[in-house]
N, C-alpha and C positions, 0 to 999 in steps of 0.2 A: 550254372551262372546267377549272378546278386542282380538283383535288380538295379543296382546303381552302374552295372554295365552297361546299360541302354539296350541290351539284347532281350530278343524274345520276349518286347513289350508289346503290348495293344498301341494304335497310334495314339498319339495323345492329342486330344482335342483344345485348341487353344481357347483361354475363356474369353469370354466375352467382354472386351476392350476394345473399345473404339479408338482408330488410330486419325489425329486429325491430318488432313494433309489439304492445304488450301491455300489456294492462291491468293497473292495480298495484294488486289485491286483496294482494299479499304486499307487504314492504319496499322502498321506493322505491331502484329504482337509483340514482338519482341523487344521495341521500342517502348509501348506501352504499359507493358506488366512486369519489366525489369530494369534494374540500375546496373549496368556494365561497370564493374571494379576494377580489373586487369585480365589482360592475356595471360594464361596459364600453362599453355599447351599448344604445340603446333605438330601437324602429321599430313601422311598422304591425305586423308579424307578433307583435312580442313583445321580449323583453329578452334581452340577450346577455350571458354571466356569463365572468370568468374563473377556471378553476378547475383544480385539482392533481389529477390520478387517483391514489388511495393505492396503487394498485398497483404504476405504474411511477414515479410523483415525477413525470411529464412535464406540462408545463402545456398546456391546453385550451382553446377558445372555445367554449360550449356555449349555443346559442338554445334559447329555451324561449317558447314561445306563450304571450301574455298572457289568453287566454280558450280555453273549448272551443273544439275546431275541427269536431267532428262537422257535417256538412251543409254547412259555410261554404265560401266561398269560399277563405278562409285555407287550408282543409285541401288543396284542390285545388293550389295554391301551394306548400304543405309537401309536399305528395308529388311535385309536379313537379320540388322542388328534391332530394329524395333520390334521384327515380331519376335525375336528370341526374348527380348525383354517381356513382350504381353506374356509370353508362355510362361516363361520362369517366374513372375513374380516378385516374391521378397526373400532373401536370404542373407545373412550377416556377412558370408563371406562373396556375397557378389553385389556389385555397386547397384545401388536401387536406381532404375528408372522412374519418371513421372511423366511425360508427354514429347510428344514429337510431332511437328508440323512443317509446312513448306510455305517461304516466303520468295517470291520472284526465282523460282525454281531452285532455291537453295535450300537444302535439308537442316532444319533446326532439331536437336535432342536434347529435351532437359533431364539431367541425370542427379545424382548425389552427388555433393561436395565432400572430397576426401583431403582433409588439409594436411597430409602428410607426404603430398605429391606421388611422384612412383619408386616403386623398388629400384628402376632405372637409374631415376634420382641418385636416391641412397647408394648406389652402386659406384656411380662416379665420383660422388664427392669422397667416398671411403678409397676408391683409386688413388684419387688426388693425395689425401692423406695416409696412404700406405696403410690402411688398417681394411677390416673387413668385421663381418658379422660373426660371433663365435659359435661355435656348434649347437650350443643350447638356442640361439637366436634361429640357428638356422634349420633347427627342425621345429621351431615354433612356426617359421613361414611354413615347412614343407606341410604341417599338420592341418593349418589354416587354410590352405590354398587345396590341400587335397580335399577339406568339405567342402569348398565351393565345387570342386569339381563332382564331388558325388553326386551333390545335390542338383548340379546340371547334366549329369550323365543318366540321373533317375528319370527324367523327362526325356530320355530318348535324344538328346541333344549331344553335340560335342564342341567344344569351343575351336580349336586345331589353330592357335593362335598363341598358346600359352607361352609367356616370355616376360621378363622384367619390366618393360616399356607397358603393360597390358596388367601388371599386378598393382592396384592401387592401395595406398596406405591413410588410414582414419588413427590419429595420435589422439587418446582422451584422457582427462586426468579422472583418477580412481578413488573415488571415495571412501568406498569399501569395498570387500572381496565380492559380497552378495551380489554387487550390481554389475560386476563385468565378467559376469561366467557368461562364456558362449555354448551356444549348441553344443559344440565337441568337448566339451567338458574343460576347456582351456582356459585360465584364467589371465588376462594380458591386458594391459593399456595400450598395446600397437594391434591394430585388428588390420589384416591384410583382406583385400577384397578383388576378385578377378572382375575386370572390364572389357570395354571395347569387343563386341561382342560381331563385329561386321565379319568374320569367316565361322560364324555358327552355322553347323548344318545337321541334320538327322543322321544319327548313327544308322537306323537300317534303310534308310533312300538319300544317300548323301551326294551333295552337288559341292564337290570340295575343290575350294579354290586355296593353293598351298599358300601358307602363312611363311614367317621368317626362316630362311633357308638354315640360319645357324641352330634352330629350333625344330628342324624339320624331323622326323623319323624317316627311317630308309624305304620304309614299305610304302610312305605315302608317297614318294618319289616315284616308285615301282607302279604305282596305281592300282594298291592291291588295298582295300577300303574296307575290306572285313573285320576291323577289328579298331577303329578309329578314337575307342576311348583309351587305348593303350597307346597312342600315338599324342594325346594328350599327357598319361602319365611320362612318357618321354621327354617331352618338351619341359615338362616340371621338374625332373632331375637335373637339367641343363640349366634351368633357371636357378635354383637351388647352388651349382656348381659355379655361377656365376657372381652369387652373392655372396660364395664363400671366399673371394679373393684371386679366382683363377684370370689368366689372361683372357682376354677376347676371345669369344668362339669362332673357329674359322667358319668361312660362309661357302667352301669348298676344298679341294685338293685331298691330299694325302692325310692330313690330321683329321679331315671333316670325317674322312671313312675309317679312320681308326675308331672313332667315337663310335660309330653306326656298326663297329664290329666289336664292342662292348667294353672298351678300355675307356677310362675316366681321364679327361684331361688334368695337366697336373693344378695341383692346389697348394697353395703358399702356407698352409697350417696342417698341425698334426689333428687329424680329425681319429674318431672310435673305428677300431676295424668294424663293429656292428653297423654304422652308420653308414660307413664307406661300403659296404657289403649291401645296405639297403639301393644306395645311390646306382651303384653297381647293376643291382638287378633290376632297377627302373629303367635303365639302358638297354635292357638285353635283346642282342639280336633279332632274338624270337619273341613276338609280341605277347605271346600266349603265355608266356614265362612270366612276364613283367606282372606285379602286383594290381590289383584295380584300384580306384580312389578308395574305395570302400575299404579295401584289404590295408590300405596304408594307415586311414584313420585309425585301425584297430591294432597295429603294428606296435610290439612290445618297446620296440627302441623309442618310439613316438610319443606312446603312453608314459614313459618313464619321463621323457622331458615334459610332456604336460603337465605331470604331477611334481617335477623339478620347476617348472616355470611358476606354477599355482603358489606353492611354497615360498620361493623366493620372492614373489611379489608379496605374499603375506609380510614375510622376514621385512619387506621394505615398508610395507605400511604399517606394521608395530614401530618399526622403528622412527616413521613420520611421526607418529600419534604420540611415540615417547619424546621426540622432538617438539613437536608444539606443546606438550604437556610441560618440560620443562622450561620454554618460552611464557607460556601464561605464567607460571610459578615465579620466572624472575621478574615479568610485568606485576604482578600482584604486588611483589617484592619492593620492586621501586617506585609504585603507587604509595604504599605503606610508606616507605621512608621519606619520600618528597610530602606526604600528607602532617607527618611527625615534623621535620623540618621546618615548614609552614607555619606550623602551631606553636614551636618553640620560636620563632620569630614572633608571633602574635604576642606571646606571653612574655617575652622581652620587654616588648614596647608597653605591655600594661605594667610592667614595674617599675621601669623608668619613667613612666608619667604619672604614677603614684607616687614614687620618690621624689620628682620633681614639686609635686603640690604640696606635700608636707614638709619640703626643706623651704619654700615659699610661701607662707600661709596670707602676707599681704602680698596685693598686687604693687610692684616695682614701677615706679615714675618713671619714663623717659626723659622729662625735663624737670626742672628745678627739684632736684634730688636733696640738695641743702639747705632748702629754704623749707621753714615750719610750714603745715598746712594752715590754712584759716579758716576760721570759723564763723557761722552767720548764725545770728540767734535771733528770730523775730517775733516780737510779742504783740500778739494782738488784744 
């Protein structure tokens, strides 16, 4: 079994990272260090705000619990999220954690701000517009999130709540192909990041709190925790299916059980058999038959998509460069034409002035034109 599966590994010792948990009898750290711009999300845990840090001018997402945490289940989830971030460190496909603290018994967590919202937002907007992500975009999504899961699993942790609302999106401008190559070899201007680590637990000593039932693997419901990394893979498959334009997933009932028996829900677009086969394998009733996150990022179907994504981006980048070159050429042409026109006007003015002076050598009098000029002569 590979290391990314989180099995057979030694206990991971959290790095020496201090987590600030302070009572705010003093001035609020949130108010003194951050300028709140807007509320960008709300969930069971609390609200998320887009803020600017006064010291560095950078934008962050700050999650604040909506009720006192002491002694509650939410407190355990909040601490679990903070501890998980402390263990994980940084990865391009995991939302970055900066700090956490408590004020008046409310937990605040300072995370990376993702300017593209969540995958859930994209799915909702596409649903309203009767559109969906293309197969290439779905493969891109699957490959990136699998890369994040591989990293999480490599630390002997499992996420346990993979779903569209926990996949965050960073959109960035791409000045060059070299600047946008991720660790998994995919070149893209849309980066998917796994966030909300409130259900994270250890793969080899789990304390499981079930996540969203729509994305929950059946073995977890049956309290079989022997292969939890594959439960994350199961949830990832259904996340991709949700992004494909499928109807909202069932929370229970016959259709819920059909999916757990390995049947894909209806997808309103034509996808390749290879890709459908991969998704079907990811929801296999037997967890051991599902690919690991490490298997996914090496899968031929997704590697082909990665190369196609990179090639497509390079084509778009070259087209943009060509377009900019044409615009620069047109701008230069317009500037030269304007300069020539201005020079022509100046030349015409000079010619007219010279002609006027030559045709009127004597100064013309405005008064007394018909009277002879008088001449005075003084002799000393």
